[in-house]
C-alpha positions, 0 to 999 in steps of 0.5 A: 506443494509449494507455489513458485511466484515467478514475477509480480504483475504491475497494477494501476496505482491511485494518486497524483504522480505514477506509482509502481505496484507490483502485486506478487500475492494477491486477486491480480497476480495469484488469484488470492483473496485472503491476502495481498502482498505487493512491493510499491515504489512512489516517487517524492511528492505522491499522494493518494486520495484518504481511504476507509478500507475494509481490510488491514494494511501492514506496510513495511519501509524498505527506503525512504519515508512513508506519511500515513494520515490518520483521524488522530494525526500523522505518522512518519514511517522510516526505512526498517519501520512498520505501521498496521492500519486497521480495517475500517479507519480512515488513512491516507498514504504518501511520500512527501520526500524528494526521494520517495519511498519503497515499501511493502504492502501486505492486505488482509483480506486482499486489496480490492478496488471495491473494498478500498473505499477512496474519498471522493 
C-alpha cells in the first residue's frame, strides 16, 4: 500500500545565513535511510562549508542558481537544470545571486550529519 507523506519536517541547515530545508523523505521525517528527498530554499549570499559526503547527491534547481564548487572548478546550475555529485567527492554549495534559490535535493543513501563530513 502506498505511504502518504502529509508534510515535510524542517531540519537545521549549515551555512552562513538561514536556509530552509524541508525533508519529505529521509531519516528525520520518515525514518528512511536509503534515500532522502528535500526541498531547499536558500537566500542570496548563502554558502555552506565544503564537504566530502558518503552519499551521492542529485540537485534539481527550481528557481535561481545554485553554485557548486568542486575540486576541478565551479558549476552554475540554473532553474530547470540539475547536477549530480558523487559520494566521496569534495563539493561546496552556495547561492550567490541576490534572489537565492529553490531546489530539490535527493541523497542516496539518505543524508545524515555524521556522513556529510563538512570542512572544519
